[in-house]
N, C-alpha and C positions, 0 to 999 in steps of 0.2 A: 462385593466388595462397593464399598458407600461410595459414587463419587462425587453429593451435591443437596443439595435439601431441595424436596421438590415444593415446598409450600410451609406455612405457618397458618394457624388461625390467632383471629385477633375476635373475644367474643369484647359485644362494647352497647352503650344503650344505643347509638343510632347509627345504622347503617350509612342513612342518609349524610346525618353528619360527616361522619367518620373519613370518608370519602370525599368529599366537597372538600373537605380538613389537605386530606394528602396528596386529592388531584391538584387540589391552588396552590400550597406551600408545597409542596414534593415532586411535582410536576407525575406522580403517578396517575397512571391509568386504568378503568373501572371497565371491568371485564361483568355483563352480568347476563349467563344461560340460564335457560329456561332446567328446570329440578334440579340446579347447581345451585351451590354458593354466591356472593357476591366478593369477586377477586377483584383486588386492589396487583399490578403490574408495575415489574419495574424493571430497566435489564432484561434479567429470565430468568429472574423472580416471582414467585406470587408470593401474594398474603387472604387469604381466603377471612372475609367478615363478617361472624355469625351477631344478630344481634341476642342479646342477654333474654333467654325463656323462646327461642324459639331459632335451636343447631336444629343442625342439618341428623342425616343418620349415611352415614354409624358412627357415632359414636366413641369413642376412644372406649377398652375396657375401663380401665380404672382412669380417672380424670386424676391429676396433678395440679397442685399450680406453680406454676409454672416463670420462671425469672421476668422481672420484671424489669429487666436492662437490655438494651440490644442496641449497637450499634449501626450508622448509617458510614459509607467509605463514600462519602460529595467526592467531586472529582478534582474540584477544585475548594481554595480553604480562604476564595475570596467574600467581600463582605456582597458581594454582586451574587451568591449562590448562596450564604449564609442568613437564613435570620434572627435579625432583633431579638428572640427573645429565646435563643440556644444560650448556651449556657457564654461563662467571657473566653473562654479558656479557646470556642469558637473562631471566636474573630481575634 
């Protein structure tokens, strides 16, 4: 029985720039462990961050293009918590 999502993976141009953005803007925590991909943590969830061309083993047997949209559930829809660059629907 599936009870949740263990993690999902973002393949990015720069792990450093990506982590800095998620930490600064969304308050995620970065986790670096030996022989493991860099991870971004929020709540009980985890995003593994792979730099394009430098992925980790094991890889998926068949790589498929993933959906390009996912949505966060913010604690509050207050201007204090929502950056100005988000769509107007969020403000």
